[in-house]
TIRO-2110 file (N, C-alpha, C; in Angstrom, 1 decimal):
// TIRO-2110
110.0, 114.0, 126.8, N, 1, A
109.0, 113.1, 126.2, CA, 1, A
109.8, 112.0, 125.4, C, 1, A
109.4, 110.7, 125.7, N, 2, A
110.1, 109.6, 125.0, CA, 2, A
109.2, 109.1, 123.9, C, 2, A
109.9, 108.8, 122.8, N, 3, A
109.3, 108.3, 121.6, CA, 3, A
108.9, 106.8, 121.9, C, 3, A
107.8, 106.4, 121.5, N, 4, A
107.3, 105.0, 121.6, CA, 4, A
107.3, 104.4, 120.2, C, 4, A
108.0, 103.3, 120.1, N, 5, A
108.1, 102.6, 118.8, CA, 5, A
106.8, 101.9, 118.5, C, 5, A
106.5, 101.7, 117.2, N, 6, A
105.3, 101.0, 116.8, CA, 6, A
105.2, 99.6, 117.4, C, 6, A
106.4, 98.9, 117.5, N, 7, A
106.3, 97.5, 118.1, CA, 7, A
105.9, 97.5, 119.5, C, 7, A
106.1, 98.6, 120.2, N, 8, A
105.6, 98.7, 121.6, CA, 8, A
104.1, 99.0, 121.8, C, 8, A
103.6, 99.6, 120.8, N, 9, A
102.1, 100.0, 120.8, CA, 9, A
101.2, 99.1, 120.0, C, 9, A
101.8, 98.4, 119.0, N, 10, A
101.0, 97.6, 118.1, CA, 10, A
101.3, 96.1, 118.4, C, 10, A
100.3, 95.4, 119.0, N, 11, A
100.5, 94.0, 119.4, CA, 11, A
100.6, 93.1, 118.1, C, 11, A
100.3, 93.6, 117.0, N, 12, A
100.3, 92.8, 115.7, CA, 12, A
101.4, 93.2, 114.8, C, 12, A
102.4, 93.8, 115.3, N, 13, A
103.6, 94.2, 114.5, CA, 13, A
104.3, 92.9, 114.0, C, 13, A
105.0, 92.9, 112.9, N, 14, A
105.6, 91.7, 112.3, CA, 14, A
106.6, 91.0, 113.3, C, 14, A
107.3, 91.8, 114.1, N, 15, A
108.3, 91.2, 115.0, CA, 15, A
107.5, 90.4, 116.1, C, 15, A
106.5, 90.9, 116.6, N, 16, A
105.7, 90.2, 117.7, CA, 16, A
105.0, 89.0, 117.0, C, 16, A
104.5, 89.2, 115.8, N, 17, A
103.8, 88.1, 115.2, CA, 17, A
104.8, 86.9, 114.9, C, 17, A
106.0, 87.2, 114.5, N, 18, A
107.0, 86.2, 114.3, CA, 18, A
107.3, 85.4, 115.6, C, 18, A
107.5, 86.2, 116.7, N, 19, A
107.8, 85.6, 118.0, CA, 19, A
106.7, 84.7, 118.4, C, 19, A
105.5, 85.2, 118.3, N, 20, A
104.3, 84.4, 118.6, CA, 20, A
104.2, 83.1, 117.8, C, 20, A
104.4, 83.2, 116.5, N, 21, A
104.4, 82.1, 115.6, CA, 21, A
105.4, 81.0, 116.0, C, 21, A
106.6, 81.5, 116.3, N, 22, A
107.7, 80.6, 116.7, CA, 22, A
107.4, 80.0, 118.0, C, 22, A
106.8, 80.7, 119.0, N, 23, A
106.4, 80.1, 120.2, CA, 23, A
105.4, 79.0, 120.1, C, 23, A
104.4, 79.3, 119.2, N, 24, A
103.4, 78.3, 119.0, CA, 24, A
104.0, 77.0, 118.4, C, 24, A
104.9, 77.1, 117.4, N, 25, A
105.6, 76.0, 116.9, CA, 25, A
106.3, 75.2, 117.9, C, 25, A
107.0, 75.9, 118.8, N, 26, A
107.8, 75.3, 119.8, CA, 26, A
106.9, 74.6, 120.8, C, 26, A
105.8, 75.2, 121.1, N, 27, A
104.8, 74.5, 122.0, CA, 27, A
104.3, 73.2, 121.4, C, 27, A
104.0, 73.2, 120.1, N, 28, A
103.6, 72.0, 119.5, CA, 28, A
104.7, 70.9, 119.5, C, 28, A
105.9, 71.3, 119.2, N, 29, A
107.0, 70.4, 119.3, CA, 29, A
107.2, 69.8, 120.7, C, 29, A
107.2, 70.6, 121.7, N, 30, A
107.4, 70.2, 123.0, CA, 30, A
106.2, 69.3, 123.5, C, 30, A
105.0, 69.7, 123.1, N, 31, A
103.8, 68.9, 123.5, CA, 31, A
103.9, 67.5, 122.9, C, 31, A
104.5, 67.4, 121.7, N, 32, A
104.6, 66.0, 121.1, CA, 32, A
105.6, 65.1, 121.9, C, 32, A
106.4, 65.7, 122.8, N, 33, A
107.3, 65.0, 123.6, CA, 33, A
106.7, 64.5, 124.9, C, 33, A
105.5, 64.9, 125.2, N, 34, A
104.8, 64.5, 126.4, CA, 34, A
104.2, 63.1, 126.2, C, 34, A
103.9, 62.4, 127.3, N, 35, A
103.2, 61.1, 127.2, CA, 35, A
101.8, 61.4, 126.6, C, 35, A
101.3, 60.3, 126.1, N, 36, A
99.9, 60.4, 125.5, CA, 36, A
98.9, 60.9, 126.5, C, 36, A
99.0, 60.4, 127.7, N, 37, A
98.1, 60.9, 128.8, CA, 37, A
98.3, 62.3, 129.2, C, 37, A
99.5, 62.8, 129.2, N, 38, A
99.8, 64.2, 129.5, CA, 38, A
99.3, 65.1, 128.3, C, 38, A
99.5, 64.7, 127.1, N, 39, A
98.9, 65.4, 126.0, CA, 39, A
97.4, 65.5, 126.0, C, 39, A
96.8, 64.4, 126.4, N, 40, A
95.3, 64.3, 126.5, CA, 40, A
94.9, 65.3, 127.6, C, 40, A
95.6, 65.4, 128.7, N, 41, A
95.2, 66.3, 129.8, CA, 41, A
95.3, 67.7, 129.4, C, 41, A
96.3, 68.1, 128.6, N, 42, A
96.4, 69.4, 128.1, CA, 42, A
95.3, 69.7, 127.1, C, 42, A
95.0, 68.8, 126.2, N, 43, A
93.9, 69.0, 125.2, CA, 43, A
92.6, 69.2, 125.9, C, 43, A
92.3, 68.4, 126.9, N, 44, A
91.1, 68.5, 127.7, CA, 44, A
91.0, 69.8, 128.4, C, 44, A
92.1, 70.3, 128.9, N, 45, A
92.2, 71.6, 129.5, CA, 45, A
91.8, 72.7, 128.6, C, 45, A
92.2, 72.6, 127.3, N, 46, A
91.9, 73.6, 126.3, CA, 46, A
90.5, 73.5, 125.7, C, 46, A
89.8, 72.5, 126.1, N, 47, A
88.4, 72.3, 125.6, CA, 47, A
87.5, 73.3, 126.2, C, 47, A
86.8, 74.1, 125.4, N, 48, A
86.0, 75.2, 126.0, CA, 48, A
84.9, 74.6, 127.0, C, 48, A
84.7, 75.2, 128.1, N, 49, A
83.6, 74.9, 129.0, CA, 49, A
83.6, 73.5, 129.5, C, 49, A
84.7, 72.9, 129.7, N, 50, A
84.8, 71.5, 130.2, CA, 50, A
85.3, 71.7, 131.7, C, 50, A
84.6, 70.9, 132.5, N, 51, A
84.9, 71.0, 134.0, CA, 51, A
85.9, 69.8, 134.3, C, 51, A
86.5, 69.9, 135.4, N, 52, A
87.5, 68.9, 135.8, CA, 52, A
86.9, 67.5, 135.9, C, 52, A
85.7, 67.4, 136.4, N, 53, A
85.1, 66.0, 136.5, CA, 53, A
84.8, 65.4, 135.2, C, 53, A
84.4, 66.3, 134.2, N, 54, A
84.1, 65.9, 132.9, CA, 54, A
85.4, 65.5, 132.1, C, 54, A
86.4, 66.3, 132.3, N, 55, A
87.7, 66.0, 131.7, CA, 55, A
88.2, 64.6, 132.2, C, 55, A
88.1, 64.4, 133.5, N, 56, A
88.6, 63.2, 134.1, CA, 56, A
87.8, 62.0, 133.6, C, 56, A
86.5, 62.2, 133.5, N, 57, A
85.7, 61.1, 132.9, CA, 57, A
86.1, 60.8, 131.5, C, 57, A
86.3, 61.8, 130.7, N, 58, A
86.8, 61.6, 129.3, CA, 58, A
88.1, 60.9, 129.2, C, 58, A
89.0, 61.2, 130.2, N, 59, A
90.3, 60.6, 130.3, CA, 59, A
90.3, 59.2, 131.0, C, 59, A
89.1, 58.8, 131.4, N, 60, A
88.9, 57.5, 132.1, CA, 60, A
89.8, 57.4, 133.3, C, 60, A
89.7, 58.4, 134.2, N, 61, A
90.5, 58.4, 135.4, CA, 61, A
89.8, 59.2, 136.5, C, 61, A
90.3, 59.2, 137.7, N, 62, A
89.7, 60.0, 138.7, CA, 62, A
90.1, 61.5, 138.6, C, 62, A
89.4, 62.4, 139.3, N, 63, A
89.7, 63.8, 139.2, CA, 63, A
91.2, 64.0, 139.7, C, 63, A
91.6, 63.3, 140.8, N, 64, A
92.9, 63.5, 141.3, CA, 64, A
94.0, 63.0, 140.3, C, 64, A
93.7, 61.9, 139.6, N, 65, A
94.6, 61.4, 138.6, CA, 65, A
94.7, 62.4, 137.4, C, 65, A
93.6, 62.9, 137.0, N, 66, A
93.6, 63.9, 135.9, CA, 66, A
94.4, 65.1, 136.3, C, 66, A
94.1, 65.6, 137.5, N, 67, A
94.9, 66.8, 137.9, CA, 67, A
96.4, 66.6, 138.1, C, 67, A
96.7, 65.4, 138.5, N, 68, A
98.2, 65.0, 138.6, CA, 68, A
98.8, 65.0, 137.2, C, 68, A
98.1, 64.4, 136.2, N, 69, A
98.6, 64.3, 134.9, CA, 69, A
98.8, 65.7, 134.3, C, 69, A
97.8, 66.6, 134.6, N, 70, A
97.8, 67.9, 134.1, CA, 70, A
99.0, 68.7, 134.7, C, 70, A
99.2, 68.5, 136.0, N, 71, A
100.3, 69.2, 136.7, CA, 71, A
101.6, 68.7, 136.1, C, 71, A
101.8, 67.4, 135.9, N, 72, A
103.0, 66.9, 135.4, CA, 72, A
103.2, 67.4, 134.0, C, 72, A
102.2, 67.5, 133.2, N, 73, A
102.3, 67.9, 131.8, CA, 73, A
102.7, 69.4, 131.8, C, 73, A
102.2, 70.2, 132.6, N, 74, A
102.5, 71.6, 132.7, CA, 74, A
104.0, 71.8, 133.1, C, 74, A
104.4, 71.0, 134.1, N, 75, A
105.8, 71.1, 134.5, CA, 75, A
106.8, 70.7, 133.4, C, 75, A
106.4, 69.6, 132.7, N, 76, A
107.3, 69.1, 131.7, CA, 76, A
107.3, 70.0, 130.5, C, 76, A
106.2, 70.6, 130.2, N, 77, A
106.1, 71.6, 129.1, CA, 77, A
107.0, 72.8, 129.4, C, 77, A
106.9, 73.2, 130.6, N, 78, A
107.7, 74.4, 131.0, CA, 78, A
109.2, 74.1, 130.9, C, 78, A
109.6, 72.9, 131.3, N, 79, A
111.0, 72.5, 131.2, CA, 79, A
111.4, 72.5, 129.7, C, 79, A
110.6, 71.8, 128.9, N, 80, A
110.9, 71.6, 127.5, CA, 80, A
110.9, 73.0, 126.7, C, 80, A
110.0, 73.8, 127.1, N, 81, A
110.0, 75.2, 126.4, CA, 81, A
111.2, 76.0, 126.8, C, 81, A
111.7, 75.9, 128.0, N, 82, A
112.9, 76.6, 128.4, CA, 82, A
114.1, 76.2, 127.6, C, 82, A
114.1, 74.9, 127.3, N, 83, A
115.2, 74.3, 126.5, CA, 83, A
115.1, 74.7, 125.0, C, 83, A
113.9, 74.7, 124.5, N, 84, A
113.6, 74.9, 123.1, CA, 84, A
113.6, 76.4, 122.8, C, 84, A
113.1, 77.3, 123.7, N, 85, A
112.9, 78.7, 123.5, CA, 85, A
113.4, 79.5, 124.6, C, 85, A
114.7, 79.4, 125.0, N, 86, A
115.1, 80.1, 126.2, CA, 86, A
115.0, 81.6, 126.1, C, 86, A
115.2, 82.2, 124.9, N, 87, A
115.2, 83.6, 124.8, CA, 87, A
113.8, 84.2, 124.8, C, 87, A
112.7, 83.4, 124.6, N, 88, A
111.4, 83.8, 124.6, CA, 88, A
110.8, 83.8, 126.0, C, 88, A
111.1, 82.8, 126.7, N, 89, A
110.5, 82.7, 128.1, CA, 89, A
111.2, 83.4, 129.1, C, 89, A
END
């Protein structure tokens, strides 16, 4: 029988909370490096119960343009986060 540490069973242990907090800070830093339109697309994505056509309308662009901005923002965030937090990702 293997012993299981508290950090493996408790998702709110201090170690995991610290890593989560650091990741959130890094996401904010990396997000600030995106273009204004890319940041807007991420913010709209995170808006509860918003559909793509509504998000595109709020961004004053077509659905395809909104989805392209969102795709580009995700790709750029992934690159920036790997540079900022390589040991977390």
